[in-house]
All heavy atoms as a GROMACS GRO file, in nm:
protein
  468
    1PHE      N    1   7.412  15.784  12.116
    1PHE     CA    2   7.490  15.906  12.096
    1PHE      C    3   7.641  15.877  12.085
    1PHE      O    4   7.689  15.777  12.140
    1PHE     CB    5   7.465  16.009  12.206
    1PHE     CG    6   7.502  15.960  12.344
    1PHE    CD1    7   7.624  16.002  12.397
    1PHE    CD2    8   7.418  15.886  12.419
    1PHE    CE1    9   7.655  15.959  12.525
    1PHE    CE2   10   7.454  15.843  12.547
    1PHE     CZ   11   7.576  15.882  12.598
    2THR      N   12   7.712  15.963  12.014
    2THR     CA   13   7.854  15.937  11.994
    2THR      C   14   7.929  15.993  12.114
    2THR      O   15   7.889  16.088  12.179
    2THR     CB   16   7.908  16.011  11.867
    2THR    OG1   17   7.887  16.149  11.878
    2THR    CG2   18   7.838  15.961  11.740
    3VAL      N   19   8.037  15.922  12.143
    3VAL     CA   20   8.128  15.964  12.252
    3VAL      C   21   8.271  15.976  12.191
    3VAL      O   22   8.325  15.877  12.144
    3VAL     CB   23   8.128  15.864  12.369
    3VAL    CG1   24   8.229  15.901  12.477
    3VAL    CG2   25   7.990  15.848  12.425
    4ASP      N   26   8.325  16.099  12.195
    4ASP     CA   27   8.466  16.115  12.153
    4ASP      C   28   8.559  16.069  12.264
    4ASP      O   29   8.532  16.086  12.379
    4ASP     CB   30   8.490  16.266  12.126
    4ASP     CG   31   8.414  16.315  12.002
    4ASP    OD1   32   8.368  16.233  11.920
    4ASP    OD2   33   8.398  16.438  11.988
    5GLY      N   34   8.669  16.010  12.218
    5GLY     CA   35   8.768  15.961  12.311
    5GLY      C   36   8.848  16.076  12.377
    5GLY      O   37   8.868  16.179  12.317
    6THR      N   38   8.885  16.051  12.499
    6THR     CA   39   8.974  16.143  12.572
    6THR      C   40   9.088  16.068  12.635
    6THR      O   41   9.067  15.956  12.688
    6THR     CB   42   8.892  16.212  12.684
    6THR    OG1   43   8.784  16.284  12.622
    6THR    CG2   44   8.980  16.314  12.757
    7TRP      N   45   9.206  16.121  12.633
    7TRP     CA   46   9.322  16.054  12.694
    7TRP      C   47   9.310  16.038  12.840
    7TRP      O   48   9.267  16.133  12.910
    7TRP     CB   49   9.452  16.133  12.662
    7TRP     CG   50   9.496  16.132  12.522
    7TRP    CD1   51   9.499  16.240  12.435
    7TRP    CD2   52   9.542  16.019  12.448
    7TRP    NE1   53   9.545  16.197  12.316
    7TRP    CE2   54   9.570  16.068  12.315
    7TRP    CE3   55   9.560  15.886  12.477
    7TRP    CZ2   56   9.622  15.975  12.218
    7TRP    CZ3   57   9.609  15.802  12.378
    7TRP    CH2   58   9.638  15.850  12.251
    8GLY      N   59   9.353  15.923  12.888
    8GLY     CA   60   9.370  15.899  13.034
    8GLY      C   61   9.501  15.959  13.077
    8GLY      O   62   9.574  16.017  12.996
    9GLY      N   63   9.535  15.945  13.202
    9GLY     CA   64   9.662  15.997  13.254
    9GLY      C   65   9.786  15.924  13.201
    9GLY      O   66   9.772  15.808  13.156
   10TRP      N   67   9.898  15.984  13.213
   10TRP     CA   68  10.020  15.921  13.171
   10TRP      C   69  10.063  15.815  13.269
   10TRP      O   70  10.052  15.837  13.393
   10TRP     CB   71  10.140  16.023  13.160
   10TRP     CG   72  10.122  16.118  13.044
   10TRP    CD1   73  10.077  16.246  13.048
   10TRP    CD2   74  10.152  16.087  12.909
   10TRP    NE1   75  10.079  16.298  12.916
   10TRP    CE2   76  10.124  16.205  12.833
   10TRP    CE3   77  10.202  15.978  12.840
   10TRP    CZ2   78  10.140  16.212  12.698
   10TRP    CZ3   79  10.217  15.986  12.704
   10TRP    CH2   80  10.193  16.100  12.635
   11ASN      N   81  10.114  15.703  13.220
   11ASN     CA   82  10.175  15.599  13.307
   11ASN      C   83  10.313  15.650  13.356
   11ASN      O   84  10.366  15.747  13.301
   11ASN     CB   85  10.191  15.468  13.229
   11ASN     CG   86  10.061  15.406  13.193
   11ASN    OD1   87   9.968  15.406  13.273
   11ASN    ND2   88  10.050  15.351  13.072
   12MET      N   89  10.369  15.583  13.448
   12MET     CA   90  10.500  15.619  13.499
   12MET      C   91  10.606  15.596  13.385
   12MET      O   92  10.587  15.505  13.296
   12MET     CB   93  10.543  15.531  13.619
   12MET     CG   94  10.454  15.548  13.739
   12MET     SD   95  10.474  15.704  13.819
   12MET     CE   96  10.638  15.684  13.886
   13TYR      N   97  10.712  15.668  13.389
   13TYR     CA   98  10.823  15.651  13.293
   13TYR      C   99  10.883  15.513  13.313
   13TYR      O  100  10.896  15.466  13.429
   13TYR     CB  101  10.931  15.756  13.310
   13TYR     CG  102  10.901  15.884  13.235
   13TYR    CD1  103  10.866  15.998  13.304
   13TYR    CD2  104  10.918  15.890  13.098
   13TYR    CE1  105  10.844  16.116  13.234
   13TYR    CE2  106  10.895  16.010  13.028
   13TYR     CZ  107  10.861  16.120  13.097
   13TYR     OH  108  10.834  16.236  13.027
   14GLY      N  109  10.929  15.449  13.210
   14GLY     CA  110  11.004  15.328  13.213
   14GLY      C  111  11.149  15.351  13.255
   14GLY      O  112  11.189  15.467  13.280
   15ALA      N  113  11.226  15.250  13.255
   15ALA     CA  114  11.365  15.258  13.295
   15ALA      C  115  11.445  15.341  13.185
   15ALA      O  116  11.410  15.341  13.068
   15ALA     CB  117  11.433  15.120  13.302
   16CYS      N  118  11.546  15.408  13.232
   16CYS     CA  119  11.632  15.482  13.137
   16CYS      C  120  11.716  15.388  13.053
   16CYS      O  121  11.751  15.278  13.098
   16CYS     CB  122  11.722  15.576  13.220
   16CYS     SG  123  11.811  15.700  13.122
   17SER      N  124  11.743  15.431  12.930
   17SER     CA  125  11.820  15.346  12.838
   17SER      C  126  11.965  15.330  12.874
   17SER      O  127  12.030  15.237  12.831
   17SER     CB  128  11.803  15.395  12.695
   17SER     OG  129  11.856  15.531  12.690
   18VAL      N  130  12.018  15.420  12.950
   18VAL     CA  131  12.158  15.417  12.996
   18VAL      C  132  12.166  15.464  13.141
   18VAL      O  133  12.075  15.524  13.192
   18VAL     CB  134  12.250  15.506  12.908
   18VAL    CG1  135  12.258  15.453  12.768
   18VAL    CG2  136  12.204  15.646  12.914
   19THR      N  137  12.281  15.435  13.210
   19THR     CA  138  12.300  15.476  13.350
   19THR      C  139  12.368  15.612  13.359
   19THR      O  140  12.372  15.668  13.466
   19THR     CB  141  12.375  15.369  13.423
   19THR    OG1  142  12.502  15.348  13.361
   19THR    CG2  143  12.301  15.243  13.431
   20CYS      N  144  12.428  15.659  13.250
   20CYS     CA  145  12.495  15.791  13.254
   20CYS      C  146  12.516  15.843  13.112
   20CYS      O  147  12.490  15.767  13.015
   20CYS     CB  148  12.631  15.782  13.327
   20CYS     SG  149  12.746  15.661  13.261
   21LEU      N  150  12.558  15.962  13.096
   21LEU     CA  151  12.586  16.031  12.968
   21LEU      C  152  12.462  16.060  12.889
   21LEU      O  153  12.469  16.090  12.769
   21LEU     CB  154  12.689  15.952  12.883
   21LEU     CG  155  12.825  15.934  12.941
   21LEU    CD1  156  12.914  15.856  12.848
   21LEU    CD2  157  12.889  16.072  12.968
   22GLY      N  158  12.346  16.051  12.948
   22GLY     CA  159  12.223  16.089  12.881
   22GLY      C  160  12.157  15.977  12.803
   22GLY      O  161  12.218  15.913  12.715
   23GLY      N  162  12.034  15.952  12.838
   23GLY     CA  163  11.958  15.845  12.769
   23GLY      C  164  11.816  15.890  12.756
   23GLY      O  165  11.782  16.006  12.770
   24TRP      N  166  11.728  15.793  12.722
   24TRP     CA  167  11.589  15.819  12.702
   24TRP      C  168  11.503  15.721  12.777
   24TRP      O  169  11.544  15.610  12.806
   24TRP     CB  170  11.556  15.806  12.553
   24TRP     CG  171  11.630  15.904  12.468
   24TRP    CD1  172  11.741  15.870  12.392
   24TRP    CD2  173  11.608  16.039  12.453
   24TRP    NE1  174  11.789  15.984  12.328
   24TRP    CE2  175  11.705  16.089  12.365
   24TRP    CE3  176  11.514  16.129  12.503
   24TRP    CZ2  177  11.711  16.224  12.327
   24TRP    CZ3  178  11.518  16.258  12.468
   24TRP    CH2  179  11.617  16.305  12.381
   25ARG      N  180  11.386  15.768  12.817
   25ARG     CA  181  11.288  15.682  12.879
   25ARG      C  182  11.151  15.723  12.821
   25ARG      O  183  11.126  15.834  12.784
   25ARG     CB  184  11.291  15.694  13.031
   25ARG     CG  185  11.263  15.831  13.082
   25ARG     CD  186  11.288  15.839  13.234
   25ARG     NE  187  11.255  15.975  13.279
   25ARG     CZ  188  11.245  16.010  13.404
   25ARG    NH1  189  11.263  15.921  13.499
   25ARG    NH2  190  11.219  16.133  13.439
   26ASN      N  191  11.059  15.623  12.816
   26ASN     CA  192  10.931  15.646  12.755
   26ASN      C  193  10.818  15.624  12.856
   26ASN      O  194  10.838  15.556  12.954
   26ASN     CB  195  10.905  15.548  12.638
   26ASN     CG  196  11.007  15.568  12.527
   26ASN    OD1  197  11.043  15.678  12.493
   26ASN    ND2  198  11.050  15.459  12.463
   27ARG      N  199  10.703  15.684  12.825
   27ARG     CA  200  10.586  15.660  12.902
   27ARG      C  201  10.466  15.658  12.804
   27ARG      O  202  10.475  15.712  12.692
   27ARG     CB  203  10.565  15.763  13.014
   27ARG     CG  204  10.538  15.904  12.972
   27ARG     CD  205  10.519  15.989  13.094
   27ARG     NE  206  10.490  16.128  13.059
   27ARG     CZ  207  10.456  16.220  13.143
   27ARG    NH1  208  10.447  16.189  13.273
   27ARG    NH2  209  10.428  16.342  13.104
   28THR      N  210  10.354  15.598  12.844
   28THR     CA  211  10.244  15.577  12.759
   28THR      C  212  10.114  15.624  12.828
   28THR      O  213  10.109  15.643  12.945
   28THR     CB  214  10.229  15.429  12.716
   28THR    OG1  215  10.212  15.351  12.835
   28THR    CG2  216  10.346  15.382  12.634
   29ARG      N  217  10.012  15.637  12.742
   29ARG     CA  218   9.876  15.666  12.793
   29ARG      C  219   9.776  15.593  12.707
   29ARG      O  220   9.806  15.551  12.595
   29ARG     CB  221   9.852  15.816  12.798
   29ARG     CG  222   9.862  15.883  12.662
   29ARG     CD  223   9.844  16.031  12.670
   29ARG     NE  224   9.861  16.096  12.539
   29ARG     CZ  225   9.836  16.217  12.517
   29ARG    NH1  226   9.797  16.301  12.614
   29ARG    NH2  227   9.852  16.273  12.393
   30VAL      N  228   9.652  15.582  12.749
   30VAL     CA  229   9.548  15.504  12.679
   30VAL      C  230   9.433  15.600  12.653
   30VAL      O  231   9.395  15.680  12.744
   30VAL     CB  232   9.507  15.381  12.762
   30VAL    CG1  233   9.395  15.305  12.689
   30VAL    CG2  234   9.629  15.295  12.786
   31CYS      N  235   9.370  15.586  12.541
   31CYS     CA  236   9.251  15.663  12.502
   31CYS      C  237   9.125  15.595  12.566
   31CYS      O  238   9.056  15.523  12.497
   31CYS     CB  239   9.242  15.667  12.350
   31CYS     SG  240   9.107  15.772  12.290
   32ASP      N  241   9.108  15.621  12.693
   32ASP     CA  242   9.002  15.545  12.763
   32ASP      C  243   8.929  15.620  12.874
   32ASP      O  244   8.868  15.565  12.963
   32ASP     CB  245   9.062  15.417  12.825
   32ASP     CG  246   9.161  15.446  12.936
   32ASP    OD1  247   9.196  15.562  12.958
   32ASP    OD2  248   9.210  15.349  12.999
   33SER      N  249   8.928  15.754  12.861
   33SER     CA  250   8.869  15.834  12.963
   33SER      C  251   8.772  15.943  12.910
   33SER      O  252   8.789  16.062  12.939
   33SER     CB  253   8.976  15.902  13.049
   33SER     OG  254   9.049  15.809  13.125
   34PRO      N  255   8.677  15.912  12.838
   34PRO     CA  256   8.631  15.774  12.795
   34PRO      C  257   8.692  15.729  12.670
   34PRO      O  258   8.752  15.808  12.597
   34PRO     CB  259   8.478  15.791  12.781
   34PRO     CG  260   8.464  15.933  12.724
   34PRO     CD  261   8.577  16.008  12.795
   35ALA      N  262   8.676  15.602  12.636
   35ALA     CA  263   8.714  15.548  12.504
   35ALA      C  264   8.609  15.596  12.405
   35ALA      O  265   8.491  15.617  12.437
   35ALA     CB  266   8.718  15.396  12.511
   36PRO      N  267   8.645  15.611  12.274
   36PRO     CA  268   8.549  15.650  12.173
   36PRO      C  269   8.439  15.541  12.164
   36PRO      O  270   8.465  15.420  12.179
   36PRO     CB  271   8.629  15.662  12.046
   36PRO     CG  272   8.761  15.601  12.072
   36PRO     CD  273   8.779  15.593  12.221
   37ALA      N  274   8.316  15.583  12.138
   37ALA     CA  275   8.206  15.489  12.131
   37ALA      C  276   8.103  15.541  12.027
   37ALA      O  277   8.088  15.661  12.002
   37ALA     CB  278   8.138  15.468  12.263
   38ASN      N  279   8.037  15.450  11.964
   38ASN     CA  280   7.926  15.481  11.872
   38ASN      C  281   7.966  15.578  11.760
   38ASN      O  282   7.897  15.668  11.726
   38ASN     CB  283   7.802  15.542  11.948
   38ASN     CG  284   7.754  15.449  12.056
   38ASN    OD1  285   7.746  15.327  12.039
   38ASN    ND2  286   7.725  15.503  12.173
   39GLY      N  287   8.083  15.552  11.704
   39GLY     CA  288   8.136  15.635  11.595
   39GLY      C  289   8.203  15.761  11.635
   39GLY      O  290   8.234  15.848  11.553
   40GLY      N  291   8.228  15.780  11.770
   40GLY     CA  292   8.294  15.903  11.817
   40GLY      C  293   8.443  15.906  11.773
   40GLY      O  294   8.503  15.804  11.740
   41ALA      N  295   8.499  16.021  11.778
   41ALA     CA  296   8.634  16.046  11.733
   41ALA      C  297   8.734  15.981  11.835
   41ALA      O  298   8.711  15.979  11.954
   41ALA     CB  299   8.666  16.190  11.726
   42SER      N  300   8.846  15.926  11.780
   42SER     CA  301   8.952  15.877  11.860
   42SER      C  302   9.034  15.993  11.918
   42SER      O  303   9.018  16.107  11.877
   42SER     CB  304   9.043  15.784  11.777
   42SER     OG  305   9.134  15.721  11.857
   43CYS      N  306   9.116  15.961  12.015
   43CYS     CA  307   9.203  16.068  12.077
   43CYS      C  308   9.299  16.119  11.971
   43CYS      O  309   9.346  16.045  11.886
   43CYS     CB  310   9.279  16.011  12.192
   43CYS     SG  311   9.172  15.965  12.333
   44VAL      N  312   9.331  16.246  11.983
   44VAL     CA  313   9.426  16.310  11.892
   44VAL      C  314   9.564  16.318  11.961
   44VAL      O  315   9.568  16.352  12.080
   44VAL     CB  316   9.379  16.453  11.851
   44VAL    CG1  317   9.481  16.524  11.764
   44VAL    CG2  318   9.245  16.441  11.784
   45GLY      N  319   9.668  16.284  11.890
   45GLY     CA  320   9.807  16.293  11.944
   45GLY      C  321   9.860  16.152  11.967
   45GLY      O  322   9.798  16.051  11.944
   46LEU      N  323   9.984  16.153  12.015
   46LEU     CA  324  10.055  16.029  12.037
   46LEU      C  325  10.016  15.966  12.173
   46LEU      O  326   9.984  16.035  12.268
   46LEU     CB  327  10.208  16.051  12.039
   46LEU     CG  328  10.264  16.102  11.904
   46LEU    CD1  329  10.414  16.137  11.926
   46LEU    CD2  330  10.250  16.000  11.800
   47ASN      N  331  10.025  15.834  12.177
   47ASN     CA  332   9.996  15.761  12.298
   47ASN      C  333  10.124  15.733  12.376
   47ASN      O  334  10.125  15.660  12.474
   47ASN     CB  335   9.922  15.629  12.271
   47ASN     CG  336  10.006  15.532  12.200
   47ASN    OD1  337  10.106  15.558  12.137
   47ASN    ND2  338   9.962  15.407  12.202
   48TRP      N  339  10.238  15.795  12.339
   48TRP     CA  340  10.362  15.775  12.408
   48TRP      C  341  10.438  15.909  12.400
   48TRP      O  342  10.414  15.992  12.313
   48TRP     CB  343  10.443  15.668  12.351
   48TRP     CG  344  10.486  15.691  12.207
   48TRP    CD1  345  10.420  15.665  12.095
   48TRP    CD2  346  10.616  15.745  12.168
   48TRP    NE1  347  10.489  15.703  11.984
   48TRP    CE2  348  10.612  15.753  12.029
   48TRP    CE3  349  10.730  15.793  12.236
   48TRP    CZ2  350  10.718  15.807  11.953
   48TRP    CZ3  351  10.834  15.847  12.161
   48TRP    CH2  352  10.824  15.850  12.023
   49GLU      N  353  10.532  15.928  12.491
   49GLU     CA  354  10.626  16.038  12.484
   49GLU      C  355  10.757  15.996  12.545
   49GLU      O  356  10.762  15.907  12.624
   49GLU     CB  357  10.570  16.168  12.552
   49GLU     CG  358  10.567  16.168  12.698
   49GLU     CD  359  10.524  16.303  12.757
   49GLU    OE1  360  10.476  16.393  12.683
   49GLU    OE2  361  10.526  16.319  12.880
   50ARG      N  362  10.864  16.065  12.506
   50ARG     CA  363  11.000  16.031  12.547
   50ARG      C  364  11.052  16.147  12.622
   50ARG      O  365  11.036  16.265  12.592
   50ARG     CB  366  11.078  16.010  12.417
   50ARG     CG  367  11.228  15.981  12.442
   50ARG     CD  368  11.297  15.944  12.315
   50ARG     NE  369  11.263  15.804  12.287
   50ARG     CZ  370  11.305  15.736  12.181
   50ARG    NH1  371  11.386  15.796  12.094
   50ARG    NH2  372  11.272  15.612  12.165
   51GLY      N  373  11.129  16.114  12.731
   51GLY     CA  374  11.196  16.215  12.811
   51GLY      C  375  11.343  16.178  12.829
   51GLY      O  376  11.383  16.065  12.820
   52SER      N  377  11.425  16.276  12.849
   52SER     CA  378  11.568  16.249  12.874
   52SER      C  379  11.588  16.208  13.020
   52SER      O  380  11.508  16.239  13.105
   52SER     CB  381  11.649  16.375  12.841
   52SER     OG  382  11.616  16.478  12.924
   53CYS      N  383  11.697  16.141  13.046
   53CYS     CA  384  11.733  16.096  13.179
   53CYS      C  385  11.879  16.066  13.196
   53CYS      O  386  11.949  16.052  13.092
   53CYS     CB  387  11.653  15.964  13.210
   53CYS     SG  388  11.672  15.836  13.092
   54ASN      N  389  11.924  16.058  13.313
   54ASN     CA  390  12.064  16.019  13.347
   54ASN      C  391  12.168  16.101  13.266
   54ASN      O  392  12.254  16.043  13.199
   54ASN     CB  393  12.087  15.870  13.330
   54ASN     CG  394  12.011  15.792  13.433
   54ASN    OD1  395  11.966  15.840  13.534
   54ASN    ND2  396  11.996  15.663  13.410
   55ASP      N  397  12.156  16.232  13.273
   55ASP     CA  398  12.251  16.318  13.204
   55ASP      C  399  12.382  16.336  13.275
   55ASP      O  400  12.469  16.410  13.234
   55ASP     CB  401  12.189  16.456  13.181
   55ASP     CG  402  12.072  16.449  13.089
   55ASP    OD1  403  12.067  16.368  12.996
   55ASP    OD2  404  11.972  16.530  13.107
   56ASN      N  405  12.401  16.265  13.388
   56ASN     CA  406  12.522  16.278  13.465
   56ASN      C  407  12.644  16.214  13.399
   56ASN      O  408  12.629  16.132  13.311
   56ASN     CB  409  12.499  16.214  13.606
   56ASN     CG  410  12.453  16.069  13.588
   56ASN    OD1  411  12.348  16.046  13.530
   56ASN    ND2  412  12.527  15.975  13.645
   57ALA      N  413  12.762  16.257  13.441
   57ALA     CA  414  12.887  16.195  13.395
   57ALA      C  415  12.899  16.054  13.448
   57ALA      O  416  12.837  16.018  13.553
   57ALA     CB  417  13.006  16.279  13.437
   58CYS      N  418  12.975  15.971  13.382
   58CYS     CA  419  12.984  15.833  13.421
   58CYS      C  420  13.077  15.806  13.540
   58CYS      O  421  13.064  15.709  13.610
   58CYS     CB  422  13.030  15.746  13.303
   58CYS     SG  423  12.902  15.720  13.178
   59ASN      N  424  13.176  15.890  13.562
   59ASN     CA  425  13.269  15.874  13.676
   59ASN      C  426  13.327  15.737  13.681
   59ASN      O  427  13.337  15.665  13.780
   59ASN     CB  428  13.197  15.897  13.810
   59ASN     CG  429  13.153  16.039  13.823
   59ASN    OD1  430  13.213  16.131  13.772
   59ASN    ND2  431  13.038  16.060  13.884
   60GLY      N  432  13.385  15.689  13.561
   60GLY     CA  433  13.447  15.557  13.557
   60GLY      C  434  13.351  15.444  13.541
   60GLY      O  435  13.388  15.331  13.524
   61GLU      N  436  13.221  15.465  13.557
   61GLU     CA  437  13.124  15.362  13.549
   61GLU      C  438  13.100  15.320  13.400
   61GLU      O  439  13.102  15.413  13.316
   61GLU     CB  440  12.993  15.416  13.608
   61GLU     CG  441  12.877  15.322  13.607
   61GLU     CD  442  12.754  15.388  13.676
   61GLU    OE1  443  12.772  15.465  13.769
   61GLU    OE2  444  12.645  15.363  13.623
   62LEU      N  445  13.083  15.196  13.369
   62LEU     CA  446  13.055  15.158  13.231
   62LEU      C  447  12.910  15.193  13.192
   62LEU      O  448  12.819  15.177  13.272
   62LEU     CB  449  13.078  15.009  13.214
   62LEU     CG  450  13.222  14.959  13.231
   62LEU    CD1  451  13.222  14.807  13.218
   62LEU    CD2  452  13.306  15.022  13.120
   63GLN      N  453  12.900  15.247  13.072
   63GLN     CA  454  12.765  15.274  13.022
   63GLN      C  455  12.693  15.144  12.983
   63GLN      O  456  12.751  15.057  12.929
   63GLN     CB  457  12.777  15.366  12.899
   63GLN     CG  458  12.645  15.416  12.850
   63GLN     CD  459  12.662  15.526  12.744
   63GLN    OE1  460  12.768  15.583  12.729
   63GLN    NE2  461  12.557  15.551  12.675
   64THR      N  462  12.564  15.136  13.018
   64THR     CA  463  12.490  15.014  12.986
   64THR      C  464  12.394  15.038  12.874
   64THR      O  465  12.360  15.147  12.845
   64THR     CB  466  12.412  14.961  13.110
   64THR    OG1  467  12.319  15.067  13.151
   64THR    CG2  468  12.505  14.918  13.218
   0.00000   0.00000   0.00000
């Protein structure tokens, strides 16, 4: 029988791209809960998403 894929949970967000003034961080997920089998459909949608982070002012700190 066919098994359609379903997304697993999101992984933790990675490090922010900057320490201040607003940056981005990404997280991923895997199509493995269950994985598609026997001709079943793959998961629909992206396996990653982006979120904003460190929107604070720099206060004299250098941006990285």
